[in-house]
N, C-alpha and C positions, 0 to 999 in steps of 0.2 A: 070286659079286657085288659086283665090285668099284667099284660106281657106284650113285649114289644121286638117286632120282627125289623131290623136296621138291615135296608136293603141298598145298597149301595150302585149304584148302575142300574136306576130302573126307570130312566126316559120311556125306554121299548123294549121290545125281543127277548130275550131271558128273564133281564132282572122285571120288567112287569109281568110276566106270567109267574115268575115266585111269588112276588106280592100277593098276587091274586087267590094262588096257590096255600100260602099259609097262612091270607086271611080267613079264608073256609075255614081253618081250624084254630080258631077264637084269638089272633095273635091281632093288634093293633100294630099298623103297618107303618112304620117311617120309610118313604124310598126320597132316593135321594139321587140327582143329575144335575147336568150342568145347565139345562135348558129350563126355564119354570115352563114353556108351554106343555110339553108333553107330560111333567109330571102333573098338573093340576088338570089335564084331563085324565089323567090316572087316577089321581083323587074321588074324578066323580065318577068313575066307572064303578071304581073300590066301593065308593056310596052307594051306587043303584045293587049292587050285589052283597049288602049289606056289612062292609067292611070298613070300619075305622080307619082311617089314614092321613098323617103331615104329610106335609113336602117339603123338600129343603132343596133349594138350588145351590149348588156346592161344587167349585174347580175342586177337584181330590187331588190334585198337584198342586194345590195351593196351601201350604200346609198351615198357616196361619185359619184360614175358613176351614178347615180340617178338624180342629180343636176346639172352635165355637161351634163347631158342627154335634161335635161330641159331646160340652157341656150345653147345650140346648137341649137334646137329646132327651140327656139326663137328666135336668131339671123340672121338663114340661111332662114327658112320657112316662106311660108306666117301666119298670126294669125293662133292661134286653136282655132276650133268651134265645136269639138268633140273631145271627147275624148272616146275609149273603154278600159277598165281594164278586163282582163283575161287571167291569164298567167297560163300558162298550167305546170305543174307538178305533175307527177304520186304521189301518193298519196297512202299510206298505215294504213288503219281507225289502231285507235287502242281503246281495251276498256276505258271507260272513268276509267275504276279505273285504268288503268296502265298506263295514262296518264303524260310525265313526262314535267317540266318548260322546259327544254331545246326544248323538241319537240314544246310544244306548241308557242315557242318563234321563231322555225324557219319557221312556217308557218304566223306566227302576220308580220313577217319580207318579206313576201311573197303577201301576202293577204292583210296588211292594211296598212302598216306606207308609202309604194311607192305609195300607191293611195292618202292619205293624201297628202303627196308633191307632187303630178302631181295635184290637183285639187286646193291646194292651189296656184301652181306657174302659173294654166290656170285660174282661177276663175276671180280676178277681171277684165282679157284685159273682157273676157266675159260679165261681169256684166257692162262696159263702153260702147259695143255695144249693151247691152240689149236683147243679142242670144244669144244661147249655148246649146249645149248636153254633157250630162254626161252619159253613159252606161256602165254595166257589169256586167259579172257572176257571179254566186256562186253554186256550190253544193246545194243540196237539205239540205244536216246536217246543212247547215248556217242558215237554215228555221224549222224545226224540228230536234232535236237531239233522235237516236234511240240506241238502245242497241249495242253495240261492236260497235258502227261505228264512235267515236270520232277521233280526231287528226287535222282535218285543220276546223271540226265543227264549234269551238271555236273563231277564226280567221274570217273564212265567217262570222260567226253572229256580230261579231266587225264592218264588212267592211258595213254588211246588216243595221246594225244599225244606223251607219254613213252616209251613204247613206239614210234613209230614213229620217231623221232631214234636212240633205241638200235637200231632193224634197222638202219640204215645204214651206224651206227657201228661194228656190232662183226662186220658180214659178213664183210669184207677180216680180220678175226683169226677166222676160225673156229664163230664163237657166232651160231646162228639165234631171233632173235627175232619170235615171227609170234603173230599176235590174228585167233581166232575171234568177230566181230562176232552175237549170237545175234539173230532178228529174228520169235522161234518161241516158245510156249510148250513147255518142257520137259516133259515127261511125269514124274508122280511129285516133281517137285518142288514145295517150297515154295510157289511164288509159283501154281504150275497148283491147288493146292488152294485156294490162295484168291479162285481166279478163278472165276467164275458159268458153267455149262455152256454158257450161250446164249453163248461167247465169240464172237459174228459171224463165225464160220468163221476166226479168229486160227490160224495156223498153228499146226503142232505137230512135236514132234523127241524120240526120244527120247536117252536120254543117255550109251549106247553108242553110238550112230552120233556124235555128237559128238565121244568120245575116240576113235575111227576116223577121224575127220575129222582131228580134232589130227594122232593117228600119222603120216596122210599128208604133212602140214603140213614135220611134223618130218625126214622124211625128204627127202622135197622139196626143201625149201628154197627154194624159188622167187619165191616172193611173201609179204608182209609180211605181208597180213589178206584173208580170207574171209569171207563172210557167209551164214547162214544162214536161210530160204531161200538161194538162190543168185540169183533175182528181189528179194528183201528190200526193200520198200518205206523200210526205216531206211537204203538204200544214199544216199552224200552227190550 
C-alpha cells in the first residue's frame, strides 16, 4: 500500500464508509476524527477487512493540531493521493435573521479553514505526481439557501465555491476535485438521531451508498458536483 487516503471526519457514518470503500482499492487509510474510541473501532474493523489504517484523534477546528496532523501523516505514511473531507457535527439550523457572527465563525472553522489547510499541504505532491483525488460532502443548504435553515449553509457555500474553483484549475494537472451535495438524512448519523421520526417524508440515504457514489465520481472524474437525491430540492 504505497498511497494514503486521508479521511477527515471518519468516526462514523459516511467517513467510515469512505474509509472502507477506498481501503478496498488498496489505499492505506488515515482516519481522522474528534473521538478516539470510534476511530480505534474503525481501524480494527478495517484490519479485519485486510485494510491497513492509522487513526488520528484531532479537533479539526484547532489550527495547531491540524498542522501537526498533516506533518505526522506526511512523515509516517505513504504519499497522500486521495482526500475525503466531511467532518460530522450536529447542526442546529438558524434563521438567517438570527445568525450571529460567533455561530458563523464556528462553522467556518469546521467546514472551510481545515479543508484549505489540508489541500494546501497535499496538493503540491499530487501535482508533482500528476494524480490525486480530493472529495468532499456538504449539506444541501450549502448549494441553495432555504428559509429558516441558515447556520452551516454560508460556510458550506464557501467550501463549495473554493472546491469548484479548484476543480477547474486542477483537472488539467491530473488532480480530480469532486463534491457530493446531500439533501437527505444520512441513516445512522448524529443528525438523523436528532431528527424527529415524522420528518415529513424527508429523503434518507445509507452512508455506504454515499461512499460508493464518491468512489464512482473519483473513477469517472467527469463532473464537479453531484446531488443526492438526484432530484434534490437543494439544486440551484
